[in-house]
N, C-alpha and C positions, 0 to 999 in steps of 0.2 A: 504493500500500500504506500503510495507516495506521501511524503511529509512536506510540510511547508512551515516557515517561520512566522509566528504571529506574536503579538504583544500580549504578555500576561499582565493584567492590570489589577491593582489594588484599588477598589472603589467602595463607596458607602451608599447604603440606601436605608431608608425608613421615612422620617418626616422632613419636609422642607423647612428651611429657616424662614420665619416670617420677615417680610420687608427686606429680603436679601438684596444687597448692593454688590454686584459683581466686581465693582472697581475698588472695594474696600480692601485694606491690607489683610484682614482676617479671611476674606473670601479667596485671596490669592493663595493662601496656605492650603486650601482645599483642592489639591491638585492630584492628578493620577501619577502613580509610581509605576514605571515600566521596566520590564526586563524581557530578554529574548528567550524563546524556547521553541522546540519543534513539536508539532502535533500532527497526527494523521489527518488527512483531508476529511475522513468520515466524521471526525469529531466536530469539524467546523460547521456542519449543518445540523448538529444536535442542539435542541433547545436547552438553554440554561435552566429554565424552570417553566412549569406549566402556567405560571402566573404572567408570563411575558410572551410577546409575539414570537412566532417561529422564525428566528433570524439567525444567520451565521454569526458565530462569536465575534468575528472581526467587525461586522456591522453593529452588533450590540455594543461593542466598546466605543465605537465612534459616534454613536448617537445617544444623546441624553433624552430624546423624545420618548424612549421606551420606559422611562422612570417618571416618578412624580416630578412636577415642575419645581424648579429651584434646586439648590445644592442639597445633597443628601448627608444626613448626619447619623450619629450613633455608631452601631457596630459596623465593622468592615468585613468584606469577604476577600480573602487573598487567593487569587487563582494561581496555582503553581502546579508542577508536575505531580505533587502528592495530594493536593486538595481537589484538583480538577475532576478525577473520577467520581468523587463523592457528589460534586455538583451535577455532573452529567447523569447520575443515577436518579435525579429528581429531587434532591435536597434543595428546597426553596428557602427564601429569607425567613419564613416562619418555621421551617423545619430544622435549620442548622445555620450557624453563623460563626465566624472566626472572631476571636478577641484581639486579633492583630499579631499574635505570636505563634500562629499556626495551630493552636489548640481549638477544637470545635466544641461549642455548646449545642446540645440537642434538645428537642422537645420531648414530651412524655411518650409520644408515639415511637420515637426512635428507640428509647430504652425498653419499651414493651416488646417491640419486634426483636430486640436482643434477647429478652426473656424467652420468647418462643423459640428462637434459634438454639439457645442453650438447652431448653427442655427436650428438644428433638434428639438430643444425644442418647436419650434413654428409650427410644422407640422399641417397642416389643418387650420391654423389661418390667414395666410398672403395673400391668394389669393384675388385679382389678382396680388399682389406683390410677388416677389421671397423670398425664405428663405435666410437669410444672417447672417453670424456670423463674429465678429471682436474681435481680441485679440491685446492688446498693450503690447509690451515687452521692457524692459529697463534693462540694465546691466545683461542680461541673465535670467531675471525673468519676469513672467507675472504680470503686475501691474494693468491691467484693462481688462475687457471683457464685451461683450454685444451682443444682437441679436435683429433682427427686430421682434417685437411681433405681429403686426397687421397692416393692411393697414390703413394709416392715422396717425399712431403714428411714433415717431422718428425712424430713421434707426439705424442699428447695430453700426455704427461708433460713433454716438452721445451717445448711452448708454455706450459704452466702454470708451469714453473720459470722461464722467461724473464719471465713476467708478475710473478713474485715478486721477481726480481732477486737481491739478496744476503741476503734475509731468510728463506730456507727452512730454515736450521739449526734443529734441534729442532722443526720443524713436522711435521704429519701430512699425508701425501699420500693422497688418495682417488682410485682409478682403477677404472673399470668393468670392465676386462679386465686380466688379469695382465700386468705389464710384460715386454717381450721381453728376452732375455738372449743374443741372437745378432746378428751383423753381417749385415744384409740391404742394402736400399737406404739404410738409416740405421743409426747406431750403436746399441748396446743401451741401452734406457731404464733398466735396472737400474743401470748405471754412472753415468748422469746423476743418479739419485736418491741414490746413495751419495756421489757427489762433492758434492752439495748439502747433505749431512749431515742429511737428514731423520731424525726420531726414530722415526717409525712409518709404515707403509704399509698401507692398508686396501683390499682387492681384492674386487671384486664377484664375479668368477668366474675359475676357472683357464682358461687358453687351451687349446683342444683341438688347436691346431696342434702336431704332434709336435716341431717345432723349439723350442717354448716349454715346453708341458705341465709345469708345476711347476718348471721350471729357474729361472725368474725368482724364484719364492718362495724357493727354496733359496739362490740367490745373495744375496738381500737379508738373509736370516736369518744366513747365514755372515758377513755384514759387520756383524752386531750390531744390525740394524734389527728392531724388533718388527713382525711381519706378522700381519694378521688377514684371513682368506679367507672368502668366502661371504656377504657382506652384500648383501641385496636380490638374491640370486643369480638367482631366477626372472625378475625384471625385467631384469636384465642379459642373461640368455639370450634373452629375447624381443626385445631390441634387435638381436641378431645371429643370428636363426634361419637365414638362408641361409648365412652364413659357417660356423656350427657344423655344419650339415648337410653342407656340402661337405667339411669337414675329417674328418668321421666316416664318410662314405659314398663320397666321391670323385665325387659327382654334384651338379649344381645343384639348388637348392630350387625345386620346381614348385608353382604355385598355379593351380587351375582356377577360372575366372570365367565366370559367365553371368547373363543377365537373365531374369527369370521374371514372367509375368503372375499375377494373383491366382487365375486358374483353371488354373494349372499349365502354361501354354504357354511354351516358350523363345522369346524374341523378340530382335530385333536392336537395339532401342533401348537407349541407355546411360542414359537418365533425364535429366530437366530439371536443368541446372546441374552435372551430374557431370563434364563435360569442362572446366568453367571453373576458374579459380584457386580452390583450396580445396575443389573438388569431389572426390569419392572417386576417380573414374577418373583425373583429372589427377594426384592424389597417388600412385595405383598406378603410373602410368607413370614417375613420378619414382623410385619405390622399386625397380623391377625393371630388370635389365640387358637383357632381351630379351622380346619379346611375340610369341607364335605366333598367326597368324590364317590363314584360308583366303583365297585370292584371290577366291573367290566373295563374300566379305563386303565387298570393295572396290568400292563402287558410287558413283553420283553422290550418293546420299543419305548413305552412310556411308563416308567415306574414312578415311585414316590420321590419327587425332588426335595431337596433341602435348601433352605436359605443359605446363600454363600456370603452374606454380609458379616463383617467382622464382629464377633461376639454375639451373634444373633441367637435369640431363644427360638427353638424350633416349635412350630405349632403342633397341636394334637391333630392327627389325621382321623377323621370320622369316615369310615368306609361303609357304604350301604350295599347290601346284597339281598336279592329277592329270588323268588321262584323263577323269575324271568332271566336271571343272570346265570351265565355259565360258571359252574362251580370251579372249573379249572383256573379261572382268574382269581378266585379266592385263595386257592392253593399257593399262588404266586406271592401273596402277601406274606405267607409264612416262610417263604424262601427268599426274602429280600437280601440283596448283597450285604456283605459285612459292613461296608461304609455307611449303610443306612440302618444298621442294627439298633442304633440308639433312638430311632424314630418312634415316637409314642403313637400307638394305634388303638382305636376301639372300633369294633365291627357291629353295625346295626343290621339285624336280619329278621325276616318274617318266617324263618324256618329254623329248626334246631340245628346247631352246629356241633358236630362231633368233636369233643375235646381230645386232641391228640398231643403227643409230645412236642410238636412244633409250636402249638399255641402256648403251652406251658413254658417252653424255653424262651419264647419271645415276649412273654408276659402280656399277651394281647387280651384286652377285655372284650367280652362279647355281650351284647344286649339283644334279647329276642323280644320282638313285639308282634302282636297280631297283624298290625299294619304299620309300616314305616311312615312317619309323617314328620314334616319340618317342625311342627309345634313340639313334638316329643323330643326331637334332637336339640331344639333350642332350650327346652326345660332342662335337659341333661347338661347342656353347656353352662347354663346359669348356675346349676348346683356345683359345677366345677370352678366357679368364680370367673368365667369368661365374659369379656365385654364385647368381643367381635368374632364373627364367623364368616369365612369365605366359602360361598357355594360355587364350586367349580364345575361348570357345565361343559362336558366333553362328549363329542360323538353321538352315536345312536344309543342312548342309554335310557331305557324306559323308566327305571326307578327314580332317576334324577329328574326326568320330565315331570313326574308327579309332584316332586318337591318344589320345583320352580312354579308349576301351576298353582299349587297351594300358597306359595309365598306371595305371588302376585295377586291372587284373588282375595287373600286375607290380609293384605298390606303388611306382610312380614319382611319384605325386602326394602332396604333404604337406599342402596347405591348400586350402580351398574358400571362394570369395566368391560369394554369391548376392545379386543385386540384385532385390528384389521390387518391381515397378512397380505403381502404383495403376491398373491397366488390366484390363479383361475382354476377352480377345482371342478372336474367333470362330475356331473350329477349322477350318482349311482343309486337309483331308486329314490324312494321318499326319505328325506332326512327327518327322522322322528323328532329331533330337537326343534327344527324349523316348524314342523307341523304343530308341535305342542305350543309354541309361542304364537303361531298364527291362528290357532283355534280357541284362544282365550275369549271369555265372555265379556271382557271389559277392555276398554282402550286406556292407554296411559300416556301422559305427557311427561317426558323426561326434562327435569329442570337443571339449570346450570351446567349444560353439556359443554365440555371443554375438550378440544383435541390437543394432542402433543405427539411429537415424534419419539419413537422408541426403536432405535436401531434403524432397520430398513422398513419398519412397520409404522402404523398410526394407532395411537391409543386414544380411545374415547372414554371419558369419565363423566357421569351424570348422576342425578338423584331421582328416585321415584316420588 
């Protein structure tokens, strides 16, 4: 990419000086400080902020008409090789500003986004607890941070306060979820914040858990701490969709996943690179507590994959088998490769399963029901303390078809992930999965449908 030399300018904006006289000596001191640097041409057409017209940076520097009339006072923004990327990412005058020495002051939203970023380090490890991040800020600088690593361990606020040490007094604590105010496996986080003498607490969202639900906010305010609630609330909610759904409905959050060819056929393939570290399927396995598949999908070609993410907790595999399922596929479950021997498995069946040495050796749990249903599986998952379940829809599998149909008709599904593969698949008879979806008695509007690239494929994610 070609580069060109442009002026990096230190300028000020905020309020104009009343009765400004451009000829005064004071006004002459309000001048631009210029240095030279090289920037890619692509950056020159990037807007500095959504608050200003879409102009190349060079034009923006040369024209004061883009700013309020008169000279600009108060805080300055220094555009340099280190600060420019932050400005280009959409940090506006209201979101971040320099104090002149290169240190940036940020608004509440910035620190809350940092909390969410930190909380995500524990993806797949905290269930049935939520993901929570905490940042402690003092004198415009982050002095401590922490996240909740695992159920039973201290919460994010405790780790952040430990990181601060004795310097939390009069600081501001940012936390993505309302601090707890009850004794569970750990003491209340509200008391830890009060004891640390923080001056202000900024909360992303109120905890939907009835044991908390605004009680933490009330306790902090009664202790004389200033509390702000609802900063980056939607982002904080998206961080803990399964936990919130479980608290509000009493049932685990269910996502339907399937792969689709470009000519509309549901296929068994997971896509090139999707099961490798960083691949979308590997990441899904890390995020969900359990995965439902049919025993018919366990073949020599398609066995039970594991998440390849570093330190990932592997989900429980719930395998359904029925009178319509070939029993030879069930035998393959008991003969999984050694590398998958640690995979946790429970088999749901509508027929008696003969207990043989292979089942005992693999410690595979079996659940026999008169009729396999999604409701029964979700009830089992709830008893296990699960917040999220991935319903993996593969190939021509009759028992999974019934679960999907039940999930849609009874509003048991919350999210859908569709993996569109760059393949044109020859139609081989009637695809029972497609038939099951097309014969539903109700129509659905998918909300918040978003596409993204996943390797050579397209991934669609939306909500029922």
